[in-house]
Each structure stands twice: as structure tokens, then as C-alpha cells.
C-alpha positions as CSV (number, residue, x, y, z in Angstrom):
1,X,0.1,-0.1,0.1
2,X,2.8,2.5,0.6
3,X,4.3,1.7,-2.7
4,X,0.8,2.5,-4.4
5,X,0.7,5.7,-2.4
6,X,4.0,6.6,-3.5
7,X,3.2,6.1,-7.3
8,X,0.3,8.3,-6.9
9,X,2.5,11.0,-5.1
10,X,5.1,10.8,-7.8
11,X,2.3,11.2,-10.7
12,X,0.9,14.2,-8.7
13,X,4.2,15.9,-8.3
14,X,4.9,15.4,-12.1
15,X,1.8,17.1,-13.1
16,X,1.9,19.9,-10.7
17,X,5.7,20.7,-11.3
18,X,4.8,21.3,-14.9
19,X,2.2,23.9,-13.9
20,X,2.4,27.3,-12.4
21,X,0.8,28.8,-9.7
22,X,-0.4,32.2,-11.0
23,X,1.2,34.3,-13.6
24,X,4.5,34.7,-11.9
25,X,7.6,34.4,-14.0
26,X,9.3,31.2,-13.4
27,X,13.1,30.5,-13.2
28,X,12.6,27.1,-14.6
29,X,10.1,26.6,-17.4
30,X,10.4,24.9,-20.7
31,X,13.8,23.9,-19.6
32,X,14.0,21.2,-22.4
33,X,14.6,24.2,-24.6
34,X,17.8,25.0,-22.7
35,X,19.6,21.4,-23.2
36,X,21.1,22.2,-26.8
37,X,21.5,20.5,-30.0
38,X,24.0,19.4,-32.3
39,X,27.1,17.0,-31.1
40,X,29.6,19.7,-32.3
41,X,28.2,22.5,-30.4
42,X,27.6,20.3,-27.1
43,X,31.1,19.2,-27.4
44,X,32.4,22.7,-27.1
45,X,30.1,23.3,-24.1
46,X,27.6,25.3,-26.1
47,X,30.0,28.1,-26.4
48,X,28.9,28.8,-30.2
49,X,26.6,31.8,-30.3
50,X,29.1,33.8,-32.3
51,X,30.5,31.1,-34.5
52,X,27.4,29.0,-35.4
53,X,26.9,29.1,-39.2
54,X,24.9,26.2,-40.3
55,X,21.4,24.6,-40.2
56,X,21.7,24.4,-36.4
57,X,22.0,28.0,-36.1
58,X,18.3,28.2,-35.9
59,X,18.6,27.0,-32.2
60,X,21.9,28.7,-31.3
61,X,21.7,32.0,-33.0
62,X,19.5,32.4,-36.1
63,X,21.6,35.0,-37.5
64,X,24.2,32.4,-38.3
65,X,21.7,31.0,-41.1
66,X,23.0,33.6,-43.4
67,X,26.1,31.6,-43.8
68,X,24.3,28.8,-45.7
69,X,25.4,28.1,-49.1
70,X,22.7,25.6,-49.9
71,X,20.0,23.6,-48.2
72,X,21.1,21.6,-45.0
73,X,19.4,19.1,-42.7
74,X,20.4,17.9,-39.3
75,X,19.2,15.3,-36.8
76,X,20.2,14.2,-33.2
77,X,19.2,11.8,-30.7
78,X,20.4,11.4,-27.0
79,X,19.2,9.6,-24.0
80,X,18.9,11.0,-20.3
81,X,18.4,9.5,-17.0
82,X,19.5,6.0,-17.8
83,X,17.7,6.0,-20.9
84,X,14.4,6.8,-19.2
85,X,14.2,10.2,-21.2
86,X,14.5,10.5,-24.9
87,X,15.6,13.7,-26.4
88,X,15.2,14.2,-30.4
89,X,16.0,17.0,-32.8
90,X,15.5,17.6,-36.5
91,X,16.1,20.7,-38.6
92,X,16.1,21.9,-42.2
93,X,17.3,25.3,-43.5
94,X,18.3,27.1,-46.7
95,X,19.0,30.5,-48.3
96,X,16.4,32.5,-49.8
97,X,18.7,34.7,-51.6
98,X,22.3,36.1,-51.0
99,X,21.0,38.3,-48.2
100,X,18.5,36.1,-46.3
101,X,17.7,32.6,-45.2
102,X,15.1,30.5,-43.3
103,X,14.8,27.4,-41.3
104,X,12.6,25.1,-39.3
105,X,13.4,22.8,-36.5
106,X,11.5,20.4,-34.2
107,X,12.6,19.2,-30.6
108,X,10.9,16.3,-28.5
109,X,11.8,15.6,-24.9
110,X,9.7,12.8,-23.7
111,X,9.3,10.0,-21.1
112,X,7.1,7.0,-22.6
113,X,5.2,4.1,-21.0
114,X,5.0,5.5,-17.6
115,X,2.8,3.2,-15.3
116,X,-0.3,4.8,-14.1
117,X,-1.3,3.1,-10.7
118,X,-4.0,5.7,-9.7
119,X,-6.8,3.1,-10.5
120,X,-4.9,0.0,-9.1
121,X,-7.2,-0.3,-6.2
122,X,-10.9,-0.6,-6.7
123,X,-13.8,1.0,-4.5
124,X,-13.8,-2.3,-2.6
125,X,-10.1,-2.2,-1.6
126,X,-9.1,-4.9,-4.0
127,X,-5.9,-4.8,-5.9
128,X,-6.5,-5.4,-9.7
129,X,-3.3,-5.2,-11.9
130,X,-5.6,-5.1,-15.1
131,X,-6.4,-1.5,-13.9
132,X,-2.8,-0.3,-14.6
133,X,-2.4,1.7,-17.7
134,X,0.5,3.4,-19.4
135,X,0.8,7.1,-20.4
136,X,3.7,9.3,-21.7
137,X,4.7,12.9,-21.1
138,X,6.4,14.8,-23.8
139,X,7.5,18.4,-24.6
140,X,7.6,19.6,-28.1
141,X,8.9,22.8,-29.8
142,X,8.7,23.8,-33.4
143,X,10.7,26.9,-34.3
144,X,10.6,29.0,-37.5
145,X,13.6,31.0,-38.1
146,X,14.5,33.8,-40.5
147,X,17.9,35.5,-41.0
148,X,19.0,38.5,-43.1
149,X,22.2,40.5,-43.6
150,X,22.0,44.3,-42.6
151,X,23.2,47.0,-44.8
152,X,26.0,47.5,-42.2
153,X,28.9,45.4,-43.3
154,X,29.5,42.6,-41.0
155,X,26.3,42.6,-39.3
156,X,23.4,39.9,-39.5
157,X,20.3,39.3,-37.5
158,X,17.8,36.4,-37.1
159,X,14.3,35.7,-35.4
160,X,12.8,32.8,-34.1
161,X,9.1,32.2,-33.7
162,X,8.5,29.2,-31.3
163,X,5.4,27.1,-30.7
164,X,5.7,24.8,-27.7
165,X,3.3,22.0,-26.8
166,X,3.5,19.9,-23.6
167,X,1.4,16.8,-22.9
168,X,1.2,14.9,-19.6
169,X,-0.9,11.9,-20.7
170,X,-4.6,12.4,-20.3
171,X,-4.1,14.6,-17.2
172,X,-2.9,18.0,-18.8
173,X,-1.6,19.7,-22.0
174,X,-0.6,23.1,-22.9
175,X,0.3,25.3,-25.8
176,X,2.9,28.1,-25.7
177,X,4.2,30.7,-28.0
178,X,7.6,32.9,-27.8
179,X,10.0,34.8,-29.9
180,X,13.9,34.8,-29.9
181,X,16.3,37.6,-31.3
182,X,19.8,36.8,-32.5
183,X,22.6,39.1,-33.9
184,X,26.2,38.3,-35.1
185,X,28.9,40.7,-36.1
186,X,32.2,40.1,-37.9
187,X,35.4,42.2,-38.1
188,X,39.1,41.3,-38.5
189,X,38.5,37.6,-38.3
190,X,36.7,38.1,-35.0
191,X,33.1,37.0,-34.5
192,X,30.6,38.3,-32.0
193,X,27.2,37.2,-31.2
194,X,24.2,37.8,-28.9
195,X,21.3,35.6,-28.4
196,X,18.1,36.8,-26.5
197,X,15.9,33.9,-26.0
198,X,12.0,34.4,-25.0
199,X,12.4,38.1,-25.2
200,X,8.6,38.5,-25.2
201,X,8.5,36.0,-22.4
202,X,7.0,32.6,-23.6
203,X,3.6,31.8,-22.4
204,X,2.2,28.4,-21.9
205,X,-1.5,28.0,-21.2
206,X,-2.3,24.7,-19.5
207,X,-5.6,22.8,-19.9
208,X,-6.1,20.3,-16.9
209,X,-8.4,17.4,-17.1
210,X,-10.5,17.8,-13.8
211,X,-11.8,14.3,-13.9
212,X,-8.3,12.8,-14.3
213,X,-7.3,15.3,-11.6
214,X,-9.7,14.1,-9.0
215,X,-8.0,10.6,-9.0
216,X,-4.7,11.9,-7.8
217,X,-5.4,15.3,-5.9
218,X,-5.4,13.6,-2.6
219,X,-2.0,11.9,-3.0
220,X,-0.9,14.0,-0.2
221,X,-3.7,13.7,2.4
222,X,-5.1,17.0,3.3
223,X,-3.0,18.9,0.8
224,X,-3.3,19.8,-3.0
225,X,-7.1,19.7,-3.2
226,X,-7.2,22.6,-5.7
227,X,-6.4,22.8,-9.3
228,X,-3.3,24.8,-10.0
229,X,-3.3,27.9,-12.0
230,X,-3.0,27.4,-15.7
231,X,-0.4,30.0,-17.0
232,X,3.2,29.5,-17.1
233,X,5.7,32.2,-18.3
234,X,9.2,31.5,-19.4
235,X,11.6,34.5,-18.4
236,X,14.1,35.9,-20.9
237,X,17.6,34.8,-21.2
238,X,20.6,36.2,-23.0
239,X,23.9,34.7,-24.2
240,X,26.8,36.8,-25.4
241,X,29.7,35.1,-27.4
242,X,33.0,35.9,-29.0
243,X,35.2,33.7,-31.2
244,X,38.0,33.5,-33.5
245,X,39.4,30.8,-36.0
246,X,43.3,30.4,-36.3
247,X,44.8,28.6,-39.4
248,X,48.0,26.8,-39.2
249,X,49.9,25.6,-42.5
250,X,46.6,25.5,-44.3
251,X,45.7,22.1,-42.9
252,X,45.1,22.6,-39.4
253,X,42.5,25.0,-37.7
254,X,41.6,26.1,-34.1
255,X,38.4,27.6,-33.1
256,X,38.4,29.3,-29.7
257,X,35.0,30.6,-28.4
258,X,33.6,32.0,-25.1
259,X,30.1,32.4,-24.0
260,X,28.6,34.4,-21.1
261,X,25.1,32.7,-20.4
262,X,23.0,35.1,-18.5
263,X,19.7,34.8,-16.6
264,X,17.7,37.8,-15.2
265,X,17.3,36.5,-11.7
266,X,19.5,35.1,-8.8
267,X,20.4,31.5,-9.3
268,X,23.3,29.2,-8.3
269,X,25.4,30.5,-11.3
270,X,29.1,31.3,-10.4
271,X,28.3,35.2,-10.6
272,X,25.0,35.8,-9.1
273,X,23.2,39.0,-8.2
274,X,19.5,40.0,-7.8
275,X,19.5,41.5,-11.4
276,X,21.4,39.0,-13.4
277,X,23.3,35.7,-13.0
278,X,26.2,34.8,-15.3
279,X,27.8,31.4,-16.0
280,X,30.7,31.5,-18.6
281,X,31.5,28.7,-21.0
282,X,34.7,28.0,-23.0
283,X,34.9,25.9,-26.1
284,X,37.7,24.8,-28.6
285,X,37.5,22.9,-31.8
286,X,40.8,21.6,-33.5
287,X,40.4,20.6,-37.1
288,X,42.4,18.9,-39.7
289,X,41.8,19.7,-43.5
290,X,38.0,20.1,-42.7
291,X,37.7,16.4,-42.2
292,X,38.4,15.5,-38.7
293,X,37.5,17.6,-35.4
294,X,38.4,17.2,-32.0
295,X,36.6,19.4,-29.5
296,X,36.5,20.2,-26.0
297,X,34.8,22.7,-23.5
298,X,33.7,23.5,-20.0
299,X,30.7,25.3,-18.8
300,X,27.8,25.2,-16.5
301,X,29.7,26.7,-13.6
302,X,27.5,26.5,-10.5
303,X,27.7,26.8,-6.7
304,X,26.7,23.6,-5.4
305,X,25.7,23.5,-1.7
306,X,27.0,20.3,0.0
307,X,25.6,18.2,3.0
308,X,27.5,20.2,5.5
309,X,26.2,23.4,4.1
310,X,29.3,24.4,2.5
311,X,29.6,25.3,-1.1
312,X,31.7,24.2,-3.9
313,X,32.1,25.2,-7.6
314,X,30.8,22.6,-9.9
315,X,31.3,22.6,-13.8
316,X,30.7,20.6,-16.7
317,X,33.4,19.5,-19.0
318,X,32.7,18.0,-22.4
319,X,34.5,16.6,-25.2
320,X,33.5,15.6,-28.7
321,X,34.6,14.2,-32.2
322,X,33.5,15.0,-35.5
323,X,34.1,13.6,-39.2
324,X,33.2,15.3,-42.3
325,X,33.2,13.8,-45.8
326,X,31.5,15.0,-48.9
327,X,28.9,17.1,-47.2
328,X,27.9,14.5,-44.4
329,X,29.2,15.4,-41.1
330,X,28.9,13.1,-38.0
331,X,29.4,14.4,-34.6
332,X,29.8,12.8,-31.2
333,X,29.8,14.5,-27.8
334,X,30.3,13.2,-24.2
335,X,29.0,15.7,-21.9
336,X,30.0,16.2,-18.2
337,X,33.2,14.4,-18.5
338,X,34.4,13.1,-15.0
339,X,31.0,14.0,-13.3
340,X,32.4,17.4,-12.1
341,X,28.8,19.0,-11.9
342,X,25.3,18.0,-10.6
343,X,24.4,17.2,-14.3
344,X,24.5,13.7,-15.5
345,X,26.8,12.8,-18.4
346,X,25.3,11.8,-21.7
347,X,26.5,10.3,-25.0
348,X,25.1,12.4,-27.9
349,X,25.2,11.7,-31.7
350,X,24.3,14.0,-34.3
351,X,24.2,14.0,-38.3
352,X,24.4,17.1,-40.4
353,X,24.0,16.8,-44.4
354,X,24.7,19.4,-47.0
355,X,21.7,18.7,-49.4
356,X,23.7,19.9,-52.5
357,X,25.5,16.6,-52.6
358,X,22.3,15.1,-53.9
359,X,22.3,17.2,-57.2
């Protein structure tokens, strides 16, 4: 009986944690959109806001789409929490003309086949395993991107329009909408980038099935008997980046990049104030003849409270490999190498294809 009650409690927390209480801006909302995409970028600890220049720019900084010479497609898959959660991404982008480009991408983060034991015990107190059902919880985001060169030499901008769909079985679902803005600037081989996420704040409007809610609302006796409020708001974030690529003997290159990831609230980031919190990220990519790439990076610097209430600085080191041949690029990233942060490590694979090879 204790195990059954625990299952109800876990299910109730899963639903309520996804909903907001009132229209207050939340620090952690739509966080699946903060994970990142592309094995190449993740191997560099996401420090790519200024250097991104391919189909994956729709996520990192849509201004980078302006560098496309032809249509490109990209896919990625990753597993989290011992393969419990699946994270998938697909994108397509192409130039419109020599001054503009567009792209579209889809992200899914989901947990499938969750046991629903809320009906395990019938009205007579009998356990009936036939009353167990399965459900899934999934978060989706579709992003439409547009990029254009400015008349000022070296400047380009990009805009994302996002549609967010979140589903928790038959219990609750939501729709959300938001806008991102990106800017890149190039001068004397230096690249600069600015990415403003959710600049309008992203609103998620939840619809809760009240009949389903009745089956779990008393998971904690005497508590949680009212429906949560249905509006969730994602606060804006900003990323500021700088990078430069060095060439050696025509065959070797080294890309060095730095990001400052900012949230406009006090968090556990290494630099934190009431107005803004900042976590830096450093990334490097060593390339040979534009064929083989070795990547490394470090980011996610956080102040982590220990059991004895002392504080230590945690960080997330990443490494990666990439291979490119005739327009097809395969990238691998191992995140959180050595378990130096509170995040769990993951093996990530992605593929990027220059569609001009099929002509």
C-alpha cells in the first residue's frame, strides 16, 4: 500500500511541477529548450553563439543561417536519466537569396510508458493489476527561423518564432508561444554574437482534465486539493559570445570561443546578483583539413551546496569528435566528463547533411 501511495504521489508531483501557480515568471520553465542541440556544439560546451553558421543556427543563433550556401538538414538523438527520457531533434534550413535565409526545427523531450497506478485499487479495496495503464509525457517545440544581412557590413540578425506543445498523458496539456532574437557581427576575423531567448516571455497555457485530476489530488492527504493555475511564463535569457578561428599551415585550424550565459534572476550561477546571474562557457575545436575535428569545452559553472552546508563550484567538462566527408558530417559529444557537476553525463550523436550533394 505504501508503494501504491508513492506512485500516486510521484504522478501528482509530475503534473503539478509542470504547472505554474499564478502568472509569476518562473526561473525554470520549458527547460527542455535549454539542453542544446548538435554534437559539435555540445562538445564545445555550447559556446557557439558567435560562431554558429549552419542549419543548427536556428537553435543557437538564427543570425548564423545567413552563412548557408545551400540547403542543409540535421538530426540528433540523446538519452537521459539511464535511458528513461529520450531527446530528439531535427532541422532543415536553406538560403532565400544572397542576403537572407530561413529554417525550421523540431525538438521532442519525452518519457514514454509510465505506469499509471492511480486506479490499481478498486472501490472495495481490492488490488487489480488489470487497472494499470500506461501514459507518456512529452514536450515539443517547433521553431521557425529567419535571418537577414544588414546594410552595415559584417552585421546580420535572425528571429525565431516558437510554438511549444507539452503533454502529460490525459491529465494536462498546454500550448505556448515565444520569440527569440539573434545578432552576429564579424570584423578582422573576430566573430561576436548575441542571443536573446524568450524576449517576449514565452507563455504556456495549460488545460487540466479535472476528472483525471480528481483521481490523484489527494496523493498527499489533506493537501493539494485545488487545481493549479493554468498560466506558465518563461523568463528571458541572454547569451553573449566571442570567437576566432586560427589557421596553421593550411591544413590545421583552431576555433576558440567563449560565451556568457545570463539569466535575469538570482540563481546558483557562479556570478549571481538579484538582477542577473552569469555562467561562462569556453569551447575549442581543432580541425584537420576540414575532415576530422576534436572538440573540448567547459561550462555550467554552479555554486553547489554540500551536505554540511558548505559550497563548492561545480562545472561541466565536455569533449567531442567529428568527421566530415563529401557534405556529410557526423558528430559525437560526451557531456559532463568526469562527473564534475550536478548534471548527468550523456552520449550524444548528431548528423548534418549538405543537401547539395544529392544534385
